[in-house]
N, C-alpha and C positions, 0 to 999 in steps of 0.2 A: 424459469422457463426462458429459453432464448427467443429474443424478439426477431421475427422475420424482417429482413430488409426490404424496403420498397423496390419495386421494379423501376420506378422513376428515379433518375440520378439527381434530381433537383430537390425534392421535398423529403424532409426527414421528420419522423415523429420523435417525441421525447424518449419513448421506450427504446427506439432504435439507437438513438444517441447513447443512452445508458449502456446498451449492449456493446456498442463500439468502444465506449470508454473502458468497460470491463476487459475486453480483449486487448486493448492498448496497454493497460496497466500490467497485465500478465506478460506482455512482450517487453516491458521495461524491467522484467525480473522480479516483480512483486511475488511474494510467497502466498499471500492471501488477498483476495479482493471481495469487498462487500458492496452490494448495490442496493440503494434505497433501503438501508437497514439502520435502525437506531431510533431512539425515542426520547433520550434525556434532554437534548437541546436540538441541534440541527440534525436533520436526517439526510446524510450526504447521498448524492446521486451515485457516486462511486468513490470508495476509499480503499486504497491499496497499501499494503504493509511490506516494507523491506525488512523491518525489524521493529522492536518495541518503541524506538524513538525516531523511526524513519518512516513517514507516511506521506502519501500523495492523495490529495482531494481533487476530484473533478466534478464541476457543476455543469450540467448540460442545459443549454438554452436554445429554444427554437424560435424565439421572437424577442425583439428589443423590449417589448412591454414586460415580458417575463424577466429579462435582465434587469430592468429598472426596479421591478418589485423586489428582486433579490437584494438589491443594494440597501433596501430599507430594513432588512432584518438585523437584529441586534448583533449577531456574530459577524456581520459584515461591517457594521459601524464600530464594533469593538473587536478587532481581529484576535486579540488574546483570548476571547471566549469561543473562537471557532476551532474547527478540526483541520488537520493536515499541516504537516511541516512544510510541504510544497503544495501550491494551490494553482489550479488551472480552470479556465472556462473552456468548454467544448461547444462549438456552434457550427452551423453550416457556413461554408465559405462566403465571406462578404457581409455576414450579419453584424459582427462586432469589429471594432477598430482597436488597435493597441492603446490609443489615447482614451478609450472608454474605460479601461480596466483600473481597478484599485491598485495601489502600490504593491509591488512584489508579485503580482499575479501573472501567470503565463496564459497564453492563448493558443488553443488547439483548434484547427479548422478541419472540417470534414469536406473533402473534395467530392465532386459528383460521383466518382467511382467508389466512394466509401473509404478511401485512404485518409488517414489522419496525418496532418502536417503541423508541426510546431512553428507558429509564425511570430510569436513574441515570447521572450524569455528563452531559457535553455531547456532542453529535454533532459530530465533527470532519470537515471536508470541505475539499477542496483549494481551491475557489474562495474560501472564507472566509479560508483562510490567506494566499492571494495578495493578496486585497483588504486584509486586516489589515496586511500588510507595507507596502503602498502607503500606507495610512492613517497608519501610524507615521511614514513619511517626511514626509507632509504635516503631521502634528502637530508634528514636530520643527522644521519650517520655519515654524511659526506660521500655517498655512493652515486650521486647523480651529477657530478661536476664535469664529466666528460662531454665531448662534442659528437660522440657516435650517435647514430639515428635512434637507438633505443633510449639513451639518456635524454635526448631532445624530446622524444615522444612522451616520456614520463614527466618531464617538466611541463609540457603542454597540458597534460592531464591535471597537474596541480593548478595550473591557471584556470582550467575549466571548473575545478572544484571551488576555487575562490569565487568565481562568478556565480556558481550555484549557491554558495553560502549567502550571497546578497539577496537571494530569493526566499530564504528560509524564514519561517515563522517559528522561532524558537519559543516565544511566549504564545502558548495556545492551550486549548483545553485537552491536555494529554490524558487526563483521567477519563474523559469521554471516549477517547480512542481505545483505552484499555477496557472500558465498560462494554463497548461494542464487541471486542474480542471475547471478553468473559461471557457475554450473553450468547454468542455463537457456540462457545464450548459447552455452555450449560445446555443448550438445545441438543447438541450432539450426545451429551451424557443422558439426557432424558429419553433419547431415541435409541439408547443402547449401542451407540456407534463409537465409543471411546475405549482406547486401551489405557492401562494404568502404568505409570512409571514407579518403580520401587528402587530405592537405593540401599545397598547392603552396607554392613559395617566396614567393609573394605573400600567403600566409595565407588564400587563398580555397579553400574546401572543395569538392572535386568528388566525385561519388559514382557508382559503377557497380555493377551486380550481378555477382557472380562465383560460379562453381560449381567444384567439385573434379573435374577431368577429367585423366586420364593423370598422376596424381601431382603435380598443380600447380593453383593457382587460376587460372582463365581467365575472361575477361569473357563475359557472355551477350550475344550480338549484339543491338543495338538497345536495350539497357537503360541507364538512368541518364543522367548528364550526360557528354558527351564530355570527355576529358582534354585540357588544353592541353599544349603541348610541355614547359612547365616542370613541370606535374604529372606528366607521363609520366617525366621525368628523375628526379623525386623518388621515384616508385613503383619505379623500377628500382634505386635505391640500397640 
């Protein structure tokens, strides 16, 4: 449920910050965002996924006491046991200082208007990561040696990617991130909200929507792409 924002531009509740974090992560091109979801170790306020190995964690703090308490948790003392390839604190403007933060963490501030501003570290976004990957391929092939504006911009993108790499937590609890995704998919399956992917013997993927009826998965009439005979044989095996 979406948390309503306060009419006051000064005071924010934790639920409101979590909702702002969710919206911000989607604006960074995350495909999926989970808020206050998880149980194996830490329960992140917001966790966004660009892909299986690219995740952003946001921890929301409304007081310095809450921030200090967070620092005592095991996954803060041992960053390799925590979630998120990139990690940020989100707090009202002026609550936290960059020097308060653990190493490699970014800081997002909520302005009185509700706008989120990255005031420490760099803003990581999916489109930039994708473009930087392509730019690296082009640079390795010697295609970015010119001085035209496009080549200059692509090289600047690679510099941004190098700085973003310095913020990464490559050693982290990646299995926990996958467990959260698996748990969410499991809940969708139990609520009859999942389609099933089937691969034919010709490696062409066909899709149809199925629902659980009479103790078995059965196709929803008129949904998805019709199966070929080969795909049907595969699905029955």
